[in-house]
C-alpha positions as CSV (number, residue, x, y, z in Angstrom):
1,M,-14.3,35.6,-45.0
2,K,-17.9,36.5,-45.7
3,K,-18.7,36.6,-42.0
4,A,-15.9,39.0,-41.3
5,F,-17.1,41.2,-44.1
6,Y,-20.6,41.3,-42.8
7,R,-19.4,42.0,-39.2
8,F,-17.5,45.0,-40.5
9,A,-20.4,46.1,-42.7
10,A,-22.7,46.0,-39.7
11,A,-20.2,48.1,-37.7
12,V,-20.1,50.7,-40.5
13,V,-23.9,50.9,-40.6
14,L,-23.9,51.4,-36.8
15,C,-21.4,54.2,-37.2
16,G,-23.7,55.7,-39.8
17,V,-26.6,55.7,-37.3
18,L,-24.4,57.2,-34.6
19,F,-23.0,59.9,-36.7
20,S,-26.3,61.1,-38.1
21,C,-26.0,63.8,-35.5
22,K,-23.7,66.8,-36.2
23,K,-20.2,67.1,-34.7
24,A,-19.9,68.7,-31.3
25,E,-20.2,72.5,-31.1
26,A,-17.7,74.5,-29.0
27,G,-20.1,74.5,-26.0
28,D,-20.6,70.8,-26.2
29,V,-16.9,70.2,-26.2
30,R,-16.4,72.2,-23.0
31,N,-19.1,70.0,-21.4
32,G,-17.6,66.7,-22.7
33,G,-20.0,66.3,-25.6
34,I,-17.7,65.0,-28.2
35,I,-17.6,61.9,-30.4
36,L,-14.6,59.6,-29.9
37,G,-13.8,56.8,-32.3
38,F,-11.9,54.1,-30.5
39,S,-10.4,51.0,-32.1
40,Q,-9.4,48.1,-29.8
41,I,-7.2,45.3,-31.0
42,G,-9.3,42.5,-29.6
43,A,-10.2,40.5,-26.4
44,E,-7.3,38.2,-26.1
45,S,-6.9,38.4,-22.3
46,A,-8.4,39.5,-19.0
47,W,-6.0,42.5,-19.2
48,R,-7.4,43.5,-22.6
49,N,-11.0,43.1,-21.4
50,C,-10.3,45.4,-18.4
51,N,-8.7,47.9,-20.8
52,T,-11.8,47.9,-22.9
53,R,-14.1,48.3,-19.8
54,S,-12.0,51.2,-18.6
55,V,-12.4,53.1,-21.9
56,Q,-16.1,52.4,-22.1
57,E,-16.9,53.3,-18.5
58,A,-14.7,56.5,-18.6
59,A,-16.5,57.7,-21.8
60,E,-19.9,57.3,-20.2
61,Q,-18.7,59.1,-17.0
62,A,-17.2,61.9,-19.1
63,G,-20.3,62.3,-21.3
64,I,-18.3,61.4,-24.4
65,Q,-20.1,59.5,-27.2
66,L,-17.9,56.5,-27.9
67,V,-17.9,54.6,-31.1
68,F,-16.1,51.4,-30.3
69,F,-14.6,48.8,-32.8
70,N,-13.0,45.5,-32.0
71,A,-10.4,44.7,-34.7
72,E,-10.2,41.0,-33.7
73,Q,-6.4,41.0,-34.0
74,K,-6.3,42.1,-37.6
75,Q,-4.6,45.3,-38.7
76,E,-6.7,45.5,-41.9
77,N,-9.9,45.6,-39.8
78,Q,-8.4,48.4,-37.7
79,I,-7.5,50.5,-40.7
80,K,-11.0,50.1,-42.1
81,A,-12.5,51.2,-38.7
82,I,-10.3,54.3,-38.6
83,R,-11.4,55.2,-42.1
84,S,-15.0,54.8,-41.1
85,F,-14.3,57.2,-38.2
86,I,-12.8,59.7,-40.7
87,A,-15.8,59.3,-43.0
88,Y,-18.2,60.1,-40.3
89,Q,-16.1,63.0,-39.0
90,V,-15.5,62.1,-35.4
91,D,-13.9,64.7,-33.2
92,V,-11.0,62.5,-32.1
93,I,-9.6,59.1,-33.0
94,A,-7.9,56.9,-30.5
95,F,-6.7,53.4,-31.1
96,V,-4.5,50.6,-29.8
97,P,-2.2,49.6,-32.7
98,I,-1.9,45.9,-33.3
99,V,1.6,46.3,-34.7
100,S,3.9,49.2,-34.8
101,E,4.2,49.7,-38.6
102,G,1.9,50.3,-41.6
103,W,-0.1,53.2,-40.3
104,E,1.2,56.1,-42.5
105,N,-1.6,56.2,-45.1
106,V,-4.6,56.1,-42.8
107,L,-3.0,58.6,-40.4
108,E,-2.4,61.0,-43.4
109,E,-6.1,60.6,-44.2
110,A,-7.0,61.6,-40.6
111,R,-4.7,64.6,-40.8
112,D,-6.2,65.7,-44.1
113,A,-9.6,65.5,-42.4
114,K,-8.2,67.6,-39.5
115,I,-9.1,64.9,-36.9
116,P,-6.5,64.5,-34.1
117,V,-5.2,61.0,-33.3
118,L,-4.2,59.6,-30.0
119,I,-2.2,56.4,-29.9
120,C,-2.9,54.1,-26.9
121,D,-1.2,51.3,-25.1
122,R,1.1,50.2,-27.9
123,E,3.4,52.5,-29.8
124,I,3.9,52.9,-33.5
125,T,6.9,53.6,-35.8
126,L,6.6,56.6,-38.2
127,E,9.0,58.8,-40.1
128,D,6.5,61.7,-39.7
129,Q,5.8,61.9,-36.0
130,S,3.3,64.7,-36.6
131,L,0.7,62.3,-37.9
132,Y,-0.5,61.7,-34.3
133,A,-0.9,64.0,-31.4
134,G,0.5,61.9,-28.6
135,Y,0.8,58.5,-26.9
136,L,-0.8,57.3,-23.7
137,G,0.1,53.9,-22.3
138,T,2.7,51.9,-20.5
139,D,6.5,52.1,-20.6
140,S,7.1,48.7,-22.0
141,A,10.9,49.0,-22.0
142,E,10.9,49.9,-18.3
143,E,8.6,46.9,-17.7
144,G,11.3,44.7,-19.3
145,R,14.0,46.4,-17.2
146,N,12.0,45.8,-14.0
147,A,11.7,42.1,-14.9
148,A,15.4,41.9,-15.3
149,R,16.2,43.9,-12.2
150,Y,14.2,41.3,-10.2
151,L,16.4,38.5,-11.6
152,V,19.6,40.4,-10.7
153,R,18.3,40.8,-7.2
154,K,17.3,37.2,-7.0
155,F,20.4,35.6,-8.3
156,M,23.1,38.2,-7.8
157,D,22.1,39.8,-4.5
158,P,21.0,38.2,-1.2
159,P,17.1,38.4,-1.2
160,P,15.6,40.3,1.7
161,D,13.9,38.6,4.6
162,P,10.2,38.2,4.2
163,P,8.3,41.1,5.9
164,D,6.2,38.6,7.8
165,S,7.5,35.1,8.5
166,S,4.0,33.8,8.6
167,L,3.7,34.6,4.9
168,E,6.8,32.7,3.8
169,D,5.2,29.3,3.2
170,S,2.4,30.8,1.0
171,R,4.8,32.8,-1.1
172,G,7.7,30.3,-1.5
173,S,11.0,30.3,0.2
174,G,12.6,33.1,-1.8
175,E,15.7,31.0,-2.0
176,V,17.8,30.8,-5.2
177,P,17.3,27.5,-7.0
178,S,20.3,25.2,-7.0
179,R,22.1,25.4,-10.3
180,T,25.5,25.1,-12.0
181,G,26.8,27.0,-15.0
182,P,24.8,29.9,-16.6
183,I,21.4,31.1,-15.5
184,R,19.3,29.7,-18.4
185,I,16.3,31.9,-19.4
186,V,13.3,31.0,-21.5
187,E,11.6,34.1,-23.0
188,L,7.9,33.9,-24.1
189,R,7.5,37.0,-26.3
190,G,4.4,38.9,-27.2
191,T,3.0,39.4,-30.7
192,E,5.6,39.8,-33.4
193,G,5.7,43.4,-34.7
194,S,4.1,44.9,-31.6
195,S,5.9,47.6,-29.7
196,Q,5.3,45.9,-26.4
197,A,7.0,42.7,-27.5
198,A,10.0,44.6,-28.9
199,K,10.4,46.9,-25.9
200,R,9.8,44.3,-23.2
201,A,12.5,42.2,-24.9
202,G,14.8,45.2,-25.4
203,G,14.5,46.5,-21.8
204,F,15.1,43.1,-20.4
205,K,18.2,42.5,-22.4
206,E,19.5,46.0,-21.6
207,V,19.8,45.0,-17.9
208,I,20.8,41.3,-18.1
209,G,23.4,42.2,-20.7
210,E,25.5,43.6,-17.9
211,Y,25.7,40.1,-16.3
212,P,27.3,37.3,-18.4
213,E,25.8,34.7,-16.0
214,F,22.4,35.2,-17.6
215,R,21.8,33.5,-20.9
216,I,18.6,33.4,-23.0
217,I,18.4,29.9,-24.4
218,Y,15.0,30.1,-26.0
219,S,12.9,33.1,-27.2
220,E,9.6,32.6,-29.2
221,S,6.4,34.6,-29.7
222,G,3.3,33.3,-28.0
223,D,1.0,36.1,-29.3
224,F,0.1,37.0,-25.7
225,L,-2.2,33.9,-25.6
226,R,-2.5,31.4,-22.8
227,S,-2.8,28.5,-25.3
228,K,0.4,29.5,-27.1
229,G,2.2,29.9,-23.7
230,Y,1.2,26.3,-22.9
231,E,2.3,25.0,-26.3
232,L,5.7,26.8,-26.2
233,M,6.4,25.6,-22.7
234,R,5.7,22.0,-23.7
235,A,8.2,22.4,-26.5
236,V,10.8,23.9,-24.2
237,L,10.5,21.1,-21.7
238,D,10.8,18.6,-24.6
239,E,14.0,20.3,-25.9
240,Y,15.8,21.5,-22.7
241,E,16.6,19.5,-19.7
242,D,17.6,22.5,-17.5
243,V,15.7,25.8,-17.4
244,D,16.3,28.2,-14.5
245,V,13.9,31.1,-15.5
246,V,10.8,31.8,-17.5
247,Y,10.4,35.4,-18.5
248,S,7.0,35.9,-20.0
249,H,5.7,39.1,-21.7
250,N,2.2,38.7,-20.3
251,D,0.3,36.8,-17.6
252,S,-1.9,34.8,-20.1
253,M,1.2,33.1,-21.6
254,T,2.6,32.6,-18.1
255,L,-0.5,30.8,-16.9
256,G,-0.3,28.5,-19.9
257,A,3.4,27.8,-19.2
258,I,2.5,27.0,-15.6
259,D,-0.1,24.5,-16.8
260,A,2.6,22.8,-18.9
261,M,5.1,22.7,-16.0
262,K,2.6,21.1,-13.7
263,E,1.8,18.4,-16.2
264,R,5.5,17.4,-16.1
265,G,5.7,17.5,-12.3
266,I,7.7,20.7,-12.3
267,R,7.1,23.1,-9.4
268,P,6.6,26.6,-10.9
269,G,8.2,29.3,-8.8
270,T,10.4,26.7,-7.1
271,D,12.1,24.5,-9.7
272,I,11.8,27.3,-12.3
273,V,11.8,31.0,-11.4
274,I,8.9,32.8,-13.1
275,V,8.7,36.5,-14.0
276,T,5.6,37.8,-15.7
277,I,4.1,41.1,-16.9
278,D,0.6,42.5,-16.5
279,A,-0.5,41.8,-12.9
280,E,-3.8,40.2,-13.6
281,Q,-5.6,38.8,-10.5
282,A,-4.7,35.3,-11.6
283,A,-1.0,36.2,-11.6
284,I,-1.1,37.9,-8.2
285,N,-2.9,34.8,-6.9
286,A,-0.1,32.6,-8.3
287,L,2.5,34.9,-6.7
288,K,0.8,34.5,-3.4
289,R,0.8,30.7,-3.8
290,G,4.5,30.7,-4.7
291,E,4.0,29.6,-8.3
292,V,5.2,33.0,-9.6
293,N,8.2,34.9,-8.2
294,C,7.7,38.4,-9.7
295,V,4.8,40.2,-11.3
296,V,5.5,43.5,-13.2
297,E,2.4,45.6,-13.5
298,C,1.1,46.8,-16.8
299,N,-1.7,49.2,-15.9
300,P,-4.8,48.6,-18.2
301,K,-7.0,51.3,-16.5
302,Q,-6.3,53.9,-19.1
303,G,-9.8,55.1,-19.8
304,P,-10.0,58.3,-17.7
305,D,-6.6,59.5,-19.1
306,I,-7.7,58.8,-22.6
307,M,-10.9,60.8,-22.1
308,D,-9.0,63.7,-20.6
309,L,-6.6,63.8,-23.5
310,A,-9.4,63.4,-26.1
311,L,-11.3,66.4,-24.6
312,R,-8.1,68.5,-24.7
313,L,-7.5,67.5,-28.4
314,A,-11.1,68.3,-29.3
315,R,-10.7,71.8,-27.8
316,G,-7.7,72.4,-29.9
317,E,-5.2,72.1,-27.0
318,S,-1.8,70.5,-27.1
319,I,-1.1,67.4,-25.1
320,P,2.1,65.8,-23.9
321,R,3.9,63.8,-26.6
322,I,4.2,60.8,-24.3
323,S,2.1,60.0,-21.2
324,Y,3.0,56.9,-19.1
325,M,0.7,55.2,-16.6
326,E,1.9,54.6,-13.1
327,E,2.9,51.0,-12.4
328,E,4.3,48.8,-9.6
329,V,6.3,45.6,-9.2
330,F,5.2,42.8,-6.9
331,T,7.7,40.1,-5.8
332,E,7.8,37.0,-3.6
333,W,9.4,39.1,-0.9
334,D,6.5,41.6,-0.6
335,D,3.6,41.4,1.9
336,L,0.6,41.1,-0.4
337,S,-2.0,40.6,2.3
338,T,-3.4,44.1,1.9
339,L,-3.2,44.4,-1.8
340,P,-6.8,45.2,-3.1
341,P,-8.4,43.1,-5.9
342,R,-7.0,43.9,-9.3
343,G,-10.3,44.1,-11.1
344,Y,-9.0,42.0,-14.1
């Protein structure tokens, strides 16, 4: 507890040093010279680290002074950081909310201080939507729908022929695993209370709900962590004899689940169909090896768009209420030979 307090105190001191300068003048704003307070939720995955790098690099390129704070997966740390941004009168506040609720008080304080707020990556739930200017991130519900659409195509429709027969062995056969009865799905959910976990689950169920053949037999939170994905999958394999599909809300949990399967002699991607979200390089590599069947992209490279919106807010301009990142879906039937490195 003391160490956490001292880390936060050090961050506040750092903010004090950084904000000894005056806020940006109008001319400075036009040239990108603003102060942006940004609170990240943590560093729980390669995806999150890429998201952080994108913000930091984009701020430097835009000439924006960035005050960065890692909340270490604690909402109370994040609220303290936002209050420090308010105390030192940043031009704009942007943050990735750890959970969707509990932000009213601190956002009211930001509004009273006339500091616009941009919500990034994860959405929040508020009665008063005017407490923040806009949201930039991914469409988590659509990601869940895309994961389900792949399964419909896999189990309900004949899969297409591989684009290049020479790639078939490296990506798996694309055949539907032999089964009887319902299609049994294990869902590894993200952090409880996060908008991504709720919407990825909701979008997925929206699509498979149209097909009675699909049945979710297990659904638990793995906090987006590889270690938790491994633990949950071990528990699943202890409890259930037959599993047809693993639908995982992020690649880290997926990779942990694959580790657990291999320990039991189960062939991931062949004995159990695996659908994952994020599109980290490790997941794409697993897709190429045939150990994953479908990867739904969640684009972490949000930094340039965050800086663009922050500059517009600092100038007093309006921004779109919702801005979604462009994203793709990669499957076992795609030719991935020309796909560039993911960078995360």
